[in-house]
N, C-alpha and C positions, 0 to 999 in steps of 0.2 A: 253476342253468347246466344239469341235466342235463335236466330239465324242457324248458328251452326249446332244449335236439339235438335232443331228442323233438318237439316242434311245430314246427322247424325242418323235420325229416326227413319229415314226414305234407304242410308247405305243399310239397317237394321234390318229392315224389311225386305229387302231383297235375299238374305241368307239362305240358303237352299233350304226347303222343307224345315223355314221357321212358319210360315203360313202355306195353306192350302183355300185359294177360293173354294174350291168343294166342301170341305172337313177339314178338322183338325181337334183334337180333345184340347178342352180350355186350357186342362190342368198342365199339358206342355208346354202352351202359348204364356201363359199365366208365369210359373216355372221361369223363362227365359224372359220373360219381363223382369219377373223378381231380381234378377242377376245381371242385368242391362241398368236398371234403377241403381244396383247397388254399387254399377260402378260407378254411381255420379258422386258416392260417397267422396272420392277425389275431389268435387267441386264444393262439398259439403254438405250434399243431403246425404239423409242417415239409414244404414241399413234397415234397422228396428222399423221404421217407416215402411219402408218398402215390403219389408211382409208385413208390414200389416194389411198395404194397398190391397198385395197379393193375396191374401186371405179373404180379404172384403169381396172380391171378385171371383174369386171361389165358393164363397158362401153365396153368391147370386147369382154364379152361373150354371151351380151344380156340376154336378161332376164329371161326365161325359156330353157335354153342350156342345155342339161345333161354333166357331164365329168365322166371318169372312174377313180378309182381309182389311178390306176397307172399315168396316168395323170395328175393326182393331187399330188400326192405326185415327180413328176420329177420337179415342179413346184413349191413347198414348198421347197426339197430340194434346187436348186437352190440360190432359196430366201436366206435361212438359209446360205448356204455356202457364202455367201455374207456378212450375217451379223454374221457369227462366231469372226472375226480378229474384228469385234468393239465390243461386247459380251464379249469378252473373255479379253479387256483393259476393259471397265468398270466393270468387277470382280473383278481387285486389288482394295484396298483402297479406298478411292474416296479423292482428293484433299480436304484440309482444304478447304470452299470458306466460303465467305463476301460479304452481302448486303452492297454495298459500299458506296450508295448516296441517301437510302432511296427508298421513295414510291411516285407515285403519281396517278390523275385519271386525265381523259380531255374529253372533247366535248360530255358529258352525254348529253344524250336526257331522254324519259319515258320508254326506255326500254332497251338502252344500256351506255357502257362508255369505255372507253380506259384507259386500267390499265396498267402503268409501273414502273421498277423496273432496277437495275443496280449491275450486280457482277464482280469478280475480275476475274472470269475466266470462259473457256466452260464450260458449263455444261446444266445437264437437270432440271428446276427448274419448281415447281406445284403452282397457285394461285388458291386461293378458297376465293368466296363471300360467304358471310352468311349476313341473313336480324338479326340479333342479337349482340350485340358486345360481348355476351358468345361466337359464335362461337360453338355454341349447335346445334344438331341433323345435317342435312344434309345439304348441301354448296347448295345454287342455279344455282349455276355457278362454274365450276373446267376445270383446262385444265393446261398441259406440255408443254413447248419449251427448245427447243435447244437455250443455249444463244450460239453464234459465235462471233469471232474477229474480222469479217469484219461490225459489228454492235458496237462494244467496249463493248463488250458485254451485251449494254440493250437489254431489254426485254418490248414488249409491245403486249398486246390483245386486242379485242375486247369483256367485257362477255358481253353477251346478253339471252335474257327471262326474261328481270327482268321486276320489276314492277313499275308504276308511282309512285309518289310522297311518296318515301321509300325510310329509310335513311339504306345503307349497309356497312359491313366493309368486308374487305379483305386484305390477308395478303400474301407472296409466304415464298415456303421455298423449303429445299431439306433436306430431314431426319429430323434431330433434328435442321438444323440451320434455321432461320425463319429470314424474314424482319420484320423493324416496324409494325406497324399495321396502313390500310390507313382507310378514311371514305368517302361516299360521297353521295349526293341526287338526285334521278330520277325527272326528271320533272315531272310537273302537266299535265295531259292529256290536249289535244291540246283545250280541248272543256268547260276545267272548269275555271272558274276563283277563282284566288288563290291569297296570299301574294307572293309578291317575293322582297328578299332584296339580293345584292349583292354589289362588290365592284372590283377599277379598281385601276389600276396604273402601270407604267412601269420606265424605265431608271434607271435597276441596275446594276452599274458599280464594280465589288466586290476586283477589283486590287490589287495583297498586295501592297506594299511598308515598305521594311525590316523586311514580314515575315506577316506585318502586313494591313488588308482591309483600303484602305487609310479615302475611304469615309465611315468609318463606318462598322456596324454589321447587316444591313437592319434592323433599327428599327422599319421603316413604315411598316415593314410584322410584324412584333412582334402584331403591333396596329392593323393593317387588320384583323391579328388572333383572334385578343378578337372579333371583331367583328359577330363571329357564322353566318357568313353568308353563304348563299346557292350553291354561286359558289363565284370565285376570274375571274374576267379578266386581264393575264397576257397582257398590253398592250404594246410592241414591247421592245426595246431595252434589250432584256433578258440580255442578256450580252455585253460587252465592248471590239468584236475580237480586236478593232485598240482604244483603250485607250490611251490618252497619257500619261497613267502614264506605260506603256507597253516597253520595251524595243525595240518593233517593233511591226508591226501588222503583225495579222496571217494572215496565208494566206494555208497552207496545210492542210487538213480535222484535223489532231491530233491537230492540234494548235487551232484551233476552238471546238474542245472537249473539248482541257485541258481549256477556259475558264467558260466552263457549269459545268466543275468538281469544280474551281477556287468558283463559285458561290453558288454550291450545299453544300459548305465547311462551308459556314456562315449558323449555325443552323438555323437560323430565316427562310430560305426560304426550305428547307425540313420541317422543322415544318407546314410551312401551308401548301403543297405540300400534305401531310397525314390529315390534317383535314378539306381538301374541298378541292371538285375540281375546275379544272381553265380549261377556255377557253382562247386559246395563240393568239396572232401573232407575226411577227417577224416584225422588220422596219429597218432601216440602217444598225445597228453596230451590227449585228449578220452576216451580211457580210464582207462592207465597210462601213463611214461617207457619206452619202448623196448619196449613190447610186442609178443609175434609170438603169431600167431592159432592156432598149434598147439599154444599151453601156457600162455595167458592162463586165469585166473579166468574160468570163464564169469559167474557173475552178476556182473562185474566190466563185463565185456567187456556184456552183456544192458542194465544200465544207462544205459555208454556210450553205445552206439547206440541206443536208444531213443531217450533225451537228444537226440542229435544231430539223428535225423530229425523229435523235436518241434519243434527250435528252428531247423532249416536249411529253407531251401524246397525239398524235393526230393522226389519219389518215395518212398515208407515203404516199407520193407521185412524180411520177417520174419525173423529169425534162424534159425529152425526154416527155408527153405530153403536148408537149408548145400549147400556143395558138398563132397564128401567128404574132402578135409585141409583146413578151414577153418571158424572158429568159426561164421563166417557167411557169406551169400552174399555175395561181394563189393560195393563199391557203385560198381562200373567204370560208363563211361557213355563214349558218343560221341558226339561234336554236330557237323555241320555247318552252318559263316557261310560260303555260295555255294557257289561253285565251285573257289575256291583254297584255302580255310582249313579244317582238319579237326582238330579240341579232341578228342584223349585224354584220359579221366582214368583209369588203373588206381586198384587199391585195394591198394596196398600193405604194408597191416597184415593184414587178416584172415586170408591166408593163408600167408603166411612160418612158415617153420621155425623153430628155435629158435638163434638167434645160438652162437656158435664162442667166444666171451670167453673164457670158465673154459676152455673145453679149449687156447687158446694163451696164458694164464694173463696175460690183458690186454697181453699185448707191441705195444709204443706202434705198432711199420713190421711187419707181421708181413709181408707179400709186397714189402718193398723188396729190392733183391735186395744179395745178404751185402757186398759191398765196402762201399755205402754204408749199411749198415747199423752198422759198424764206426765210416765216419767222425761218427754217429749216436751214436757211444758206445754200442751194441749189443752184443749178441753176435753171430757171424757166420749164423748160423740160431737160429729162434724155437724155441720148445719143440718135439720131437719129439713127430708127429701133428699141430700147425696144419698145417700149408699143406695136409694133405689133408682137413684138417676147412675148410678155408675152400674150398677145389677141390671139395668134393662134389656130385657130380650129382644124390645122393639129396636134396640139400637144394631149397627153392622160398624165391624171394620172393611169387609170385603165384600159385602152387597150379597144377595141373595143367590144371585145366578154364580157368580165367580166363588163361592163360600163353598157351593155343591160341588163346580168343580176341581177346587182343591183338593177337598175329599175325596172323588171319586181318583183324583192322581194318583194319590197316599196311597187308597185299597189298593187301585188296579199293580201299585207297582212291585215289580219281583226284583231289584236292588238289594245288595244289601245293605247298603248305608244309604240315607234319604235327607240330603240336602235341604233345609230350607232358607234362602238367602232372605232374608226377614231384614225391612227398613227402618224397623221398631222391634222393641226388646220385650219378651214375652214374658220371663223368670219374671219372680216377684220379688219389690224391692222396697215397696210400697211409696215409695217417696214423689209427689208429684206425678201421679202416674195416668192424670189423663189425657198427652200426645199417645200415650204406649198400650197395649194389648191392655195395660191392669185397668187402664180406662174405658174398657169395653168387657167391663169383666163377666157378663153373659155369653158372649160372646167369643171368652177365654178359654172358657170354660169348658163350652162345646165344643170344642177344637182338643183341646187337650182332653176330653172325656173320649172324645172319636175315636184315638190314635188309642188312648188304653185301655177301651172296651175289646177295636179290632186288631189288639198284641198288633201293632204295627211296631217292629223293632228297627231299632238303628235310627231314626228319626233326629236327627242335629238341626236344631236353628245357630245360624251364622247370620251376624246383628250389627250393622254400624248405629249411625245417630246419635249414639248417648255423649261422644268424643270425649269414651273410655275404655278402657279393655277390664271387662268383667266377666269372671268365669261360674259358671253354674249349675245345677241341677233344675230343670223346669219340673214343677208342680204345682196342683190347682191352689194351696192354700201351705202355708210354712205349721199353722198351727191345726186348722183341720182336716187339710189333705193331702199330708209331705210326702207323698208318694212319687218318689224320679217318673215322669215321663218320659223325658228329653233330657236332652242338653244343650247348652246353647254359649257357643264365645261370644261374647261382643267385642270389637276393636274398631279400628282409628281414634282422630280424625286423623286424613293426610294431613288438612293443611286448614284450620280454623282453631277457636278459641278452643281448651280443654275445657272436659268438665271441674276442673281443677281449678281453673282461671276462671270460669263463671261462677261458682259456687263462691269465692272467694271476693271476687269484684261484686256481686250481688248481696249476699248475705253475713261473709265475712268468716273466721277460724272455726269459729263458733258452729256454725252449721255443716263446717266441712267434717268435723268430728261427728256429727250427731249421722251423719250419714254413713260415716265409716261403721258406727254403733251400728246401723240400722243392716248394711251389710253380712255383718255378724250375724244380726240375729235370722236371716237369712239360709246363711251357712254359706255363703262365698266360697270359693275353693281357689279363689283370688283378683285379687282387685288393686288397678294402679288407673289410677285418675288425671297421670296430668304427661300424657307421653302418646306423642303421635304414632303412629301404629298400623298393622295389618297381622292378615290373617295369614298362616304358610299350610295349606290342606294339602295330609301324603296318604292317599291309600297303596297299600301295598297289598297285591293281588295272592301271593304266596302263601302271606301269615293272615290275612284274610281282618289286619285292621287297618281301623285309619289315626294318623298321629295328627293334632292339630297345634296350633304353634301359634301363638302372637308376638311378633318382633317387630321390632323401636327400626329407625331412619335407618342405622348401623347393620341391619342386619341381626341385631343377636333378641333373646329371648326376653320380653316383656318379666318384669320381675314387680311381686307382690310391692304395695306399697308398706304395709304393717311386716311382715314377713319376706325381707328382699333373699331367702334363701330357697322360696319358694318361687319357682317359674310358670307363669300365665301359659299352661299347654294341659293335652286331653290327651291318653291313648284310650281308643271308642275298637269295643267287638272282642274278639281271641281267636 
């Protein structure tokens, strides 16, 4: 193979006009050289690498430098010598290839999308994007990528040059081996009013017991798929790396990766991921239960983060680019879907302060007024120092820099509806608040006061994590400051123990009844604590309203536990 490359080089240099002993613009020579290297992709050489090499020469050589044929020959021969071993190996029959876990698309904008797949070994694969389901004509985007062991043979590319409000179809391939076909729809232009329909849920534990997924086959995601929505927000606990059903929690990178593979082996998930795009965010179980960024084990955080970014279609970010008070750079993003809908996705784990549950000695309702505490069988006051710890202004959920970015994003938004995809509940209901926004009382009040003081209208928190369906207004305090500032609709889980199961299993029927009483105290509009579920959001651009409905695994409206005639849904706007 090496001799063949040399012969090819000699013939290549004889092409009339390719080189001149006197002079030729280096840009022209390098452009032709790049094309030649790209032809070597048939022998396994990556066009992207060719482009990088060519760009390097351009930078080194300048825009109008001349180069002799001899100098270029030495340059090319040295590179081809380096490539000879790789091309020789690639000339052998290719090892059979399998696309192991489907395809996915994510973080879609008006012009870009992240495309994802995984194969079973190192290989150069190609993705092509078309604007028609028949894959007719020329692709609108095409790229080759080399999968690597260091990324667990996952592949992720950013498809660019797309058109707004357009449905695209993509597939990966090597030779005759093709991945499943994926599809996504780009966002409408930011100055265009357009209907928007999306779904959201979280908390998917696919852990097997005796070879079978203990919590079922993600039937909620089958129902989500039937919605044919513009996108799905996969909102936290996308795996359960520390599921109580596992023999031991994940700690190594390979153990975290294995949890993603377990979930992707449940057909409902890859079926959904190929059918629409996602915006995803992690919560705690991607690393460990209830962790906070300021005290988490850095190795477990780094391993959990790397696995998440390998298996989720979103831009990869390094933990080294850390904010001062965070375990890693928070994965906060904002997406615009036309002129009327903005989607904010803060990271509520990477930067948060430690919980104060120890300081409060596990008090069940530390912030509940004393007269109510007594009626619930508690002492009139929580342990000394508890309330001060909960309301400590130095404690944070978002971290100082991300908090300011979140405020700025809300304030600058011109969208009629601002959807905050929150991994954790921000509404008040008192019970065991330590891991929620209520457990970070000062910052919670700061955020809500910021929304109110700046008259930011139609802020809607869409939330998971609670393993329950709870719909209510968001206010600072039910008794001292009950003015509604925003709305919140909590849904889920996809597949894990529901809140009702957790309360009954850990505390019994009496505490379940007490929890319902607390929801009555705060005036919850709807509650259902025992149904796997998702939320469907439908913005009607003509009416200027948004309808949000929580649905079960059959696609039916979730009903209130106390009054089944009440459905868990809201219409907002006028």
